[in-house]
BADOLUM-960351 format. One record per residue (C-alpha): x, y, z; residue in three letters; residue number from 0. Coordinates in pm, 1 decimal. Example, Ala and Ser with C-alpha at 12.3 -4.5 7.8 and 13.67 -1.06 7.14 Angstrom:
REM residues 2
<<1230.0,-450.0,780.0>,Ala,0>
<<1367.0,-106.0,714.0>,Ser,1>
***
This chain:
REM residues 276
<<-3566.8,42.1,3693.4>,Met,0>
<<-3344.2,27.5,3370.5>,Thr,1>
<<-3096.9,326.4,3333.3>,Ala,2>
<<-3164.0,533.7,3003.8>,Ala,3>
<<-2880.1,433.1,2755.5>,Pro,4>
<<-2590.1,696.5,2686.4>,Asp,5>
<<-2686.8,918.6,2393.9>,Pro,6>
<<-2348.2,893.6,2283.6>,Val,7>
<<-2234.5,555.6,2237.8>,Ala,8>
<<-1879.3,469.5,2314.7>,Pro,9>
<<-1770.6,397.7,1988.2>,Ser,10>
<<-1887.3,715.9,1860.3>,Thr,11>
<<-1701.0,871.7,2124.3>,Gln,12>
<<-1358.6,723.4,2053.4>,Val,13>
<<-1408.4,820.4,1672.3>,Ala,14>
<<-1484.2,1184.7,1782.4>,Ala,15>
<<-1171.8,1156.7,1976.7>,Ser,16>
<<-945.8,1046.1,1747.1>,Ala,17>
<<-1066.6,1288.0,1488.3>,Ala,18>
<<-994.0,1549.9,1737.2>,Leu,19>
<<-658.5,1394.1,1775.7>,Asp,20>
<<-569.8,1402.7,1421.7>,Glu,21>
<<-713.7,1759.6,1360.4>,Ala,22>
<<-458.5,1871.2,1684.2>,Val,23>
<<-169.9,1707.9,1493.1>,Leu,24>
<<-239.1,1881.9,1163.3>,Ala,25>
<<-275.8,2198.4,1352.3>,Ala,26>
<<103.7,2119.7,1480.9>,Leu,27>
<<187.5,2064.4,1157.7>,Asp,28>
<<152.5,2403.0,1050.3>,Thr,29>
<<382.5,2525.2,1304.4>,Val,30>
<<737.6,2595.1,1205.1>,Arg,31>
<<1081.7,2617.0,1344.7>,Asp,32>
<<1156.3,2986.3,1268.3>,Pro,33>
<<1493.4,2929.1,1166.7>,Glu,34>
<<1468.2,2616.4,944.5>,Leu,35>
<<1144.7,2698.9,798.1>,Asp,36>
<<1011.7,2342.7,872.4>,Thr,37>
<<751.2,2208.1,1032.5>,Ser,38>
<<789.6,2085.7,1399.2>,Ile,39>
<<627.3,1765.4,1348.0>,Val,40>
<<848.6,1689.5,1066.1>,Glu,41>
<<1164.9,1782.2,1250.4>,Leu,42>
<<1032.2,1555.1,1548.8>,Gly,43>
<<988.8,1819.5,1822.4>,Phe,44>
<<647.0,1679.4,1907.4>,Val,45>
<<699.8,1375.6,2133.8>,Thr,46>
<<344.8,1317.7,2234.0>,Ala,47>
<<-26.8,1459.7,2182.4>,His,48>
<<-358.1,1356.1,2310.2>,Ala,49>
<<-723.1,1520.4,2380.1>,Val,50>
<<-915.9,1392.5,2680.1>,Asp,51>
<<-1292.5,1345.6,2688.3>,Ala,52>
<<-1362.4,1687.6,2789.6>,Asp,53>
<<-1154.6,1829.2,2481.1>,Gly,54>
<<-841.1,1963.8,2636.1>,Arg,55>
<<-539.4,1903.1,2430.4>,Ala,56>
<<-175.1,1799.3,2595.1>,Thr,57>
<<101.8,1816.0,2359.6>,Val,58>
<<466.6,1746.4,2456.5>,Arg,59>
<<775.4,1900.2,2283.3>,Leu,60>
<<1148.1,1849.7,2285.5>,Arg,61>
<<1436.6,2028.2,2106.2>,Leu,62>
<<1759.2,1910.7,2008.5>,Pro,63>
<<1990.6,2065.0,2295.5>,Thr,64>
<<1920.4,2172.7,2653.8>,Phe,65>
<<2042.0,2515.8,2568.5>,Phe,66>
<<1863.4,2577.7,2231.4>,Cys,67>
<<1794.5,2962.9,2221.6>,Ala,68>
<<1503.6,3052.8,2455.2>,Ala,69>
<<1352.6,3314.1,2173.5>,Asn,70>
<<1322.2,3035.4,1906.3>,Phe,71>
<<1174.8,2785.1,2178.9>,Ala,72>
<<917.7,3058.1,2305.9>,Phe,73>
<<822.4,3079.8,1952.8>,Leu,74>
<<740.7,2720.3,1869.5>,Met,75>
<<547.7,2694.7,2221.2>,Val,76>
<<356.1,2987.1,2180.7>,Ala,77>
<<266.9,2893.7,1810.0>,Asp,78>
<<189.9,2543.9,1886.4>,Ala,79>
<<-54.7,2672.3,2143.7>,His,80>
<<-213.6,2922.2,1920.7>,Ala,81>
<<-245.4,2666.4,1668.4>,Ala,82>
<<-415.7,2394.7,1868.6>,Ile,83>
<<-638.3,2661.1,2051.4>,Ala,84>
<<-770.8,2727.9,1694.9>,Gly,85>
<<-905.1,2386.6,1619.1>,Val,86>
<<-1292.1,2336.9,1653.6>,Ala,87>
<<-1368.5,2128.8,1944.0>,Gly,88>
<<-1063.2,2199.2,2162.9>,Ile,89>
<<-1184.8,2310.9,2492.4>,Ala,90>
<<-830.7,2401.3,2643.6>,Gly,91>
<<-468.3,2350.6,2582.9>,Val,92>
<<-138.3,2251.9,2761.7>,Glu,93>
<<202.5,2269.5,2559.3>,Val,94>
<<497.0,2143.1,2765.2>,Val,95>
<<866.1,2206.5,2637.4>,Leu,96>
<<1070.6,1945.4,2805.2>,Glu,97>
<<1451.7,1902.0,2891.9>,Asp,98>
<<1503.1,2261.2,2803.4>,His,99>
<<1706.3,2501.4,3050.1>,Phe,100>
<<1417.6,2782.7,3011.7>,Ala,101>
<<1133.5,2527.2,3026.6>,Ser,102>
<<962.8,2681.8,3327.4>,Ala,103>
<<966.1,3043.4,3208.3>,Glu,104>
<<837.4,2935.0,2856.4>,Ile,105>
<<574.2,2709.9,2936.8>,Asn,106>
<<464.0,2928.1,3249.1>,Gly,107>
<<463.5,3239.1,3003.9>,Gly,108>
<<293.2,3107.4,2723.1>,Val,109>
<<18.5,2928.1,2936.0>,Ala,110>
<<-47.2,3249.1,3111.7>,Ser,111>
<<-27.7,3476.5,2759.0>,Gly,112>
<<261.9,3685.3,2942.8>,Ala,113>
<<465.5,3734.3,2632.7>,Gly,114>
<<844.4,3678.9,2582.2>,Phe,115>
<<948.6,3983.8,2779.9>,Val,116>
<<735.8,3922.5,3073.1>,Ala,117>
<<847.3,3577.3,3072.0>,Ser,118>
<<1253.9,3659.5,3098.8>,Phe,119>
<<1187.7,3968.2,3311.3>,Asp,120>
<<1528.1,4154.3,3314.4>,Gly,121>
<<1676.9,3932.0,3062.0>,Leu,122>
<<1470.8,4032.9,2732.9>,Ala,123>
<<1391.5,4379.5,2592.3>,Glu,124>
<<1191.0,4287.3,2298.9>,Asn,125>
<<879.6,4092.6,2184.9>,Glu,126>
<<983.8,3850.2,1894.4>,Leu,127>
<<768.8,3954.1,1617.4>,Glu,128>
<<1056.4,4116.6,1446.1>,Gly,129>
<<1275.4,3819.6,1471.6>,Leu,130>
<<1014.6,3627.1,1359.3>,Arg,131>
<<973.9,3853.1,1033.5>,Arg,132>
<<1356.4,3841.3,993.4>,Asp,133>
<<1343.9,3462.7,952.3>,Phe,134>
<<1035.0,3475.2,745.8>,Leu,135>
<<1230.7,3711.8,502.0>,Arg,136>
<<1488.3,3465.3,467.5>,Lys,137>
<<1240.5,3162.6,431.2>,Ala,138>
<<1087.1,3331.8,126.4>,Glu,139>
<<1439.9,3426.0,-24.5>,Leu,140>
<<1512.5,3042.2,-1.7>,Ala,141>
<<1195.8,2953.3,-176.7>,Ala,142>
<<1312.1,3164.8,-448.9>,Gln,143>
<<1601.4,2968.9,-517.7>,Asp,144>
<<1401.2,2649.8,-485.5>,Arg,145>
<<1174.2,2746.9,-772.4>,Val,146>
<<1457.6,2923.3,-962.9>,Ala,147>
<<1706.4,2645.1,-921.5>,Arg,148>
<<1540.5,2387.4,-1134.7>,Pro,149>
<<1475.3,2636.1,-1411.6>,Leu,150>
<<1865.0,2720.6,-1401.9>,Leu,151>
<<1956.4,2338.2,-1389.8>,Ala,152>
<<1742.0,2281.4,-1700.5>,Ala,153>
<<1918.9,2542.2,-1911.0>,Gly,154>
<<1716.0,2858.8,-1865.6>,Val,155>
<<1935.5,3184.6,-1872.1>,Pro,156>
<<1947.5,3400.8,-1536.5>,Pro,157>
<<1852.6,3700.0,-1721.1>,Asp,158>
<<1505.9,3496.4,-1868.0>,Gln,159>
<<1467.5,3353.4,-1504.8>,Val,160>
<<1471.0,3717.9,-1387.7>,Gly,161>
<<1203.1,3823.9,-1601.0>,Ser,162>
<<945.1,3562.9,-1506.2>,Met,163>
<<665.4,3584.4,-1317.7>,Thr,164>
<<514.0,3340.2,-1022.6>,Leu,165>
<<282.1,3195.6,-1278.6>,Gly,166>
<<560.3,3142.6,-1550.1>,Asp,167>
<<719.7,2880.2,-1307.9>,Ala,168>
<<620.3,2525.3,-1328.3>,Pro,169>
<<339.2,2407.1,-1060.9>,Val,170>
<<532.5,2262.9,-777.0>,Ser,171>
<<517.2,2241.1,-420.9>,Ala,172>
<<785.5,2496.5,-387.1>,Asp,173>
<<601.2,2747.3,-598.0>,Arg,174>
<<311.9,2729.8,-345.3>,Glu,175>
<<547.6,2748.0,-53.4>,Arg,176>
<<710.4,3061.0,-195.7>,Leu,177>
<<330.4,3198.6,-259.5>,Arg,178>
<<270.9,3153.6,110.9>,His,179>
<<559.0,3301.0,278.4>,Arg,180>
<<478.1,3622.5,43.2>,Arg,181>
<<143.4,3615.2,162.6>,Arg,182>
<<239.1,3566.8,503.3>,Glu,183>
<<492.0,3875.0,438.4>,Leu,184>
<<235.6,4068.5,264.2>,Gly,185>
<<401.0,4116.2,-56.2>,Ile,186>
<<321.3,4053.2,-387.5>,Pro,187>
<<205.1,3670.3,-431.8>,Ser,188>
<<-24.2,3666.6,-758.6>,Gly,189>
<<65.9,3468.7,-1083.5>,Asp,190>
<<146.9,3804.2,-1265.0>,Asp,191>
<<387.7,3904.1,-995.0>,Asp,192>
<<771.0,3875.8,-1045.6>,Pro,193>
<<943.5,3521.5,-934.8>,Leu,194>
<<1230.2,3733.6,-794.0>,Leu,195>
<<1151.6,3990.3,-545.2>,Leu,196>
<<1348.9,4217.8,-306.8>,Arg,197>
<<1284.1,4164.5,78.8>,Pro,198>
<<1073.6,4467.1,63.9>,Asp,199>
<<866.7,4303.6,-214.9>,Gly,200>
<<994.1,4551.5,-497.6>,Thr,201>
<<1129.5,4374.6,-844.4>,Ser,202>
<<1478.5,4255.2,-890.8>,Val,203>
<<1644.7,4474.6,-1202.6>,Thr,204>
<<1810.8,4272.3,-1478.6>,Pro,205>
<<2155.3,4381.8,-1346.2>,Ser,206>
<<2106.1,4229.6,-977.6>,Glu,207>
<<1992.2,3904.7,-1079.5>,Val,208>
<<2284.3,3715.2,-1079.1>,Pro,209>
<<2378.1,3843.8,-738.2>,Leu,210>
<<2003.5,3815.0,-617.7>,His,211>
<<2025.0,3410.8,-730.3>,Leu,212>
<<2339.9,3389.9,-559.7>,His,213>
<<2220.1,3549.6,-229.1>,Arg,214>
<<1918.7,3312.9,-270.1>,Ala,215>
<<2103.5,3019.5,-270.8>,Arg,216>
<<2331.4,3109.4,-22.0>,Thr,217>
<<2025.7,3123.6,232.7>,Val,218>
<<1860.4,2830.9,103.9>,Arg,219>
<<2187.8,2636.3,161.2>,Val,220>
<<2234.4,2762.9,513.2>,Ser,221>
<<1899.0,2689.9,600.0>,Ile,222>
<<1908.0,2309.8,464.2>,Asp,223>
<<2243.3,2276.7,646.9>,Thr,224>
<<2136.8,2371.1,963.0>,Asn,225>
<<1815.6,2147.7,914.4>,Gly,226>
<<2035.3,1859.4,859.1>,Asp,227>
<<2275.1,1937.9,1154.1>,Tyr,228>
<<1945.1,1975.7,1390.7>,Cys,229>
<<1824.0,1630.0,1266.5>,Arg,230>
<<2160.8,1513.1,1383.6>,Arg,231>
<<2176.7,1673.2,1731.8>,Leu,232>
<<1819.2,1528.0,1787.8>,Leu,233>
<<1920.5,1178.6,1694.1>,Ala,234>
<<2240.7,1203.6,1909.4>,Gly,235>
<<2030.4,1327.3,2199.5>,Arg,236>
<<1718.9,1098.4,2205.4>,Tyr,237>
<<1799.6,816.1,1943.4>,Gly,238>
<<1704.0,786.3,1571.6>,Pro,239>
<<1332.4,814.9,1492.6>,Ala,240>
<<1118.0,589.5,1253.6>,Asp,241>
<<991.2,826.2,975.7>,Arg,242>
<<689.9,577.8,907.9>,Ser,243>
<<513.5,604.2,1248.8>,Leu,244>
<<326.2,873.2,1395.1>,Pro,245>
<<422.1,1060.9,1694.5>,Ala,246>
<<300.0,851.6,1981.2>,Pro,247>
<<-0.5,959.6,2182.0>,Arg,248>
<<-57.4,1010.8,2572.6>,Leu,249>
<<-292.5,776.9,2718.7>,Ala,250>
<<-430.6,810.9,3058.8>,Ala,251>
<<-143.3,1030.2,3139.4>,Gly,252>
<<123.5,813.4,3035.9>,Arg,253>
<<310.2,792.4,2705.9>,Phe,254>
<<255.1,529.9,2468.3>,Val,255>
<<549.6,333.0,2413.0>,Thr,256>
<<680.5,327.2,2081.2>,Gly,257>
<<952.1,487.7,1841.7>,Pro,258>
<<913.1,880.7,1825.3>,Leu,259>
<<782.1,1074.6,1542.5>,Thr,260>
<<896.4,1153.0,1177.8>,Ile,261>
<<1252.0,1328.1,1136.5>,Ala,262>
<<1515.8,1472.6,1391.5>,Leu,263>
<<1609.9,1822.0,1474.7>,Gly,264>
<<1856.3,2046.6,1603.2>,Gly,265>
<<2029.2,2383.1,1655.9>,Arg,266>
<<2340.5,2544.6,1573.5>,Ser,267>
<<2290.8,2934.9,1544.9>,Pro,268>
<<2004.5,2879.9,1795.2>,His,269>
<<2222.9,2713.8,2056.3>,Ser,270>
<<2343.0,2911.6,2370.5>,Gly,271>
<<2137.2,3032.7,2683.3>,Ala,272>
<<2270.0,3401.0,2594.2>,Asp,273>
<<2033.2,3413.8,2261.0>,Arg,274>
<<1729.5,3544.1,2443.7>,Leu,275>
***
């Protein structure tokens, strides 16, 4: 007796698995290092990702140093887990942080949904949403500089920049990045809202514009400098990465050989086991 053919052809299964794997990578690309305001994929923190035939996703992460602060590490692992869990077709998620002093606590805490305080019982006093919001405010301020700086370089006077709305600024990826950060913070983000805003979402007065622009540039330079330092640290720890190649995937429980993904990453203020 001839067995009935499989209703789903192998080629179709492979295509579906590949599409789901790409969706997982796209979800990971939305996860940012909170201090650097940069995707963990772009930074090179994702070393492998795979989706098995049952729809279970496995992701492996690494950080620039063994002692990258546990709070930042926990946020990234938790955000990666949540982002992947939100992908249609994913039946289960495992995110593994490797080569880190608190890998066991972080991996176990995220997997069980325990939260930061419970994961570091006796060592941590607060959950991390306040920290996340503090860094989001810095990211939003840095984004203001990225939009304002080209205008100033083109000769637009500071007082005129201070009177502009978001819609007055040229269309750019930086402008949309600024808009997105404001939406995350819940502060005005429409085209008719001011280009320059205080952290609480109120307008910057004309007399405050020069100092506000100076602060925005200082924060942006700090973020960019830390990002470059992070990339160098990761390169020193694991070797340089090839930006032209995607992250290696897991196949049958093994790492596929080949260069690791996109850029590099690291930590300066993050570093230190005492920063819980």
